[in-house]
C-alpha positions in Angstrom: -2.4 -19.4 -19.1 -2.4 -20.2 -15.4 0.5 -20.8 -13.1 1.1 -22.0 -9.6 2.8 -19.4 -7.4 5.6 -21.8 -6.5 6.5 -21.9 -10.3 6.9 -18.1 -10.7 8.0 -16.8 -7.3 10.1 -17.7 -4.3 8.1 -17.9 -1.1 9.5 -17.5 2.4 8.0 -17.0 5.8 8.1 -13.9 8.0 9.9 -13.8 11.3 8.7 -14.3 14.9 9.9 -11.3 17.0 9.9 -12.0 20.8 8.7 -9.3 23.1 12.2 -8.8 24.4 13.3 -7.5 21.0 10.6 -4.8 20.8 11.8 -1.4 21.6 10.5 0.7 24.5 11.0 4.4 25.4 14.4 3.7 27.1 16.0 2.0 24.1 18.1 3.6 21.5 16.3 4.2 18.2 17.2 1.5 15.6 15.3 2.4 12.4 14.4 -1.3 12.3 10.7 -2.0 12.1 8.5 -5.1 12.3 5.5 -5.2 9.9 2.2 -6.7 11.0 -1.1 -7.0 9.3 -2.5 -3.9 11.1 0.2 -1.8 9.5 -1.6 -1.9 6.1 -5.0 -0.7 5.1 -7.5 -2.7 3.1 -6.0 -1.6 -0.2 -2.5 -2.8 0.9 -1.1 0.7 1.6 1.5 1.0 4.4 0.1 3.1 7.2 3.5 4.1 8.8 2.5 2.4 12.1 5.1 -0.4 12.4 6.7 -1.0 15.7 10.4 -0.4 16.1 12.6 -3.3 17.3 16.0 -3.2 19.1 19.2 -2.7 17.1 20.9 -5.9 18.5 18.0 -7.9 17.1 18.8 -7.2 13.5 21.4 -10.0 13.1 18.7 -12.5 13.6 16.3 -11.4 10.8 16.2 -10.9 7.0 15.4 -7.4 5.9 12.7 -6.7 3.2 13.6 -5.0 0.0 11.4 -2.8 -2.2 10.9 -5.5 -4.8 9.2 -8.0 -2.5 5.5 -8.6 -2.0 4.0 -9.3 1.4 1.0 -11.7 1.7 -0.9 -11.9 5.0 -1.9 -15.4 5.9 -4.0 -14.8 9.0 -7.5 -13.4 9.1 -7.4 -11.2 6.0 -5.5 -12.6 3.1 -4.1 -9.5 1.5 -1.1 -8.8 -0.6 0.9 -5.6 -0.2 4.0 -4.1 -1.7 6.9 -3.9 0.6 7.1 -0.4 2.0 9.6 2.0 0.5 12.6 2.2 2.8 12.9 5.9 3.4 15.9 5.3 5.7 14.1 2.5 7.6 14.7 -1.2 7.5 11.7 -3.5 7.6 11.2 -7.1 8.7 7.9 -9.0 8.1 6.3 -10.7 11.0 5.2 -14.3 11.0 1.7 -13.2 9.9 3.2 -12.7 6.4 4.7 -14.8 3.6 7.3 -12.9 1.6 7.2 -13.3 -2.2 10.4 -12.7 -4.2 9.8 -12.4 -8.0 12.8 -14.2 -9.6 12.0 -13.6 -13.2 10.2 -11.3 -15.7 7.1 -13.4 -15.9 5.1 -11.4 -13.4 4.9 -7.7 -12.4 4.8 -7.2 -8.6 1.9 -4.7 -8.8 -0.1 -7.2 -11.0 0.6 -9.9 -8.4 -0.7 -7.8 -5.6 -3.8 -6.8 -7.6 -4.6 -10.4 -8.7 -4.1 -11.8 -5.2 -6.5 -9.2 -3.8 -9.1 -9.7 -6.6 -12.5 -11.0 -5.5 -12.1 -14.3 -7.4 -8.8 -15.2 -5.7 -10.0 -14.0 -2.3 -13.1 -16.2 -2.6 -10.8 -19.1 -3.6 -8.5 -18.5 -0.6 -11.4 -18.3 1.8 -12.8 -21.6 0.6 -9.5 -23.5 1.1 -8.4 -21.7 4.3 -7.8 -23.6 7.5 -9.2 -22.8 10.9 -12.7 -21.6 11.9 -14.9 -18.6 11.3 -13.2 -16.6 14.1 -9.7 -17.0 12.6 -8.9 -18.4 9.2 -5.3 -18.9 8.2 -3.3 -20.3 5.3 -0.1 -22.4 5.4 2.8 -22.0 3.0 1.9 -25.2 1.1 -1.6 -23.9 0.3 -0.2 -20.6 -1.0 2.6 -22.2 -3.0 0.0 -24.3 -4.9 -2.4 -21.4 -5.5 -3.1 -21.0 -9.2 -3.4 -17.5 -10.7 -3.9 -16.2 -14.2 -0.6 -15.5 -15.8 -0.9 -13.2 -18.9 2.0 -11.7 -20.9 4.0 -9.1 -18.9 3.0 -6.2 -21.2 -0.7 -6.9 -20.6 -0.1 -7.1 -16.9 1.4 -3.6 -17.0 -1.4 -2.3 -19.2 -4.0 -3.7 -16.7 -2.1 -2.0 -13.8 -2.0 1.4 -15.7 -5.8 1.1 -16.2 -6.4 0.1 -12.6 -4.3 3.0 -11.3 -6.2 5.4 -13.5 -9.5 4.0 -12.2 -8.3 4.4 -8.5 -7.3 8.0 -9.2 -10.8 8.7 -10.7 -12.5 7.2 -7.6 -10.3 9.2 -5.3 -11.0 12.4 -7.2 -14.7 11.7 -7.3 -14.7 11.2 -3.5 -12.8 14.5 -3.0 -15.3 16.4 -5.3 -18.2 14.9 -3.4 -16.7 15.9 0.0 -16.3 19.5 -1.2 -19.9 19.5 -2.5 -21.1 18.4 0.9 -19.2 21.2 2.6 -20.4 23.8 0.0 -24.1 22.6 0.4 -23.8 22.7 4.2 -22.4 26.3 4.1 -25.2 27.3 1.7 -27.9 25.8 3.9 -26.4 27.4 7.1 -26.3 30.7 5.2 -30.0 30.4 4.3 -30.9 29.6 7.9 -28.9 32.6 9.1 -30.6 34.9 6.6 -34.0 33.6 7.6 -33.3 34.3 11.3 -32.3 37.9 10.5 -35.6 38.6 8.6 
């Protein structure tokens, strides 16, 4: 089964934050942060780099919650989970759409995974507006995007398998890095022994 995003989630826009609301060294800390596309890596992981904004600005914006999904609509079209709060409050910039999952039809991790899939990314690039230097999507394009909607239990099973695969890749990369270090140390040792003879 396929579904349009507008039929399974609520979609709202991020907020424009004027420069006057951004904090500088003289301002009191607010624990209120604005998220931009640069604050996430290519896998959608939060990099802990969001800019803090002034405390008085909070009345003008809607805070994110941990159950929301962010979707960047400029340049890279990437979905990310909303960062865990850890005592901080986050606001999404205007570079994002905010997805609220209002029913049990879709798992938020599955939504992020499917939106970041090659097939959906190719589809988004083909319908994006703008030019080669800066592509963008508007809210109507995203609302009408059709994604595969499988039963919730299968979504969760796919995500378990995907996470296991990601862990395997991470572990393989760590093993390879350690092998490189070991090999370099061995070669250095051989060179050192040759010099002494």
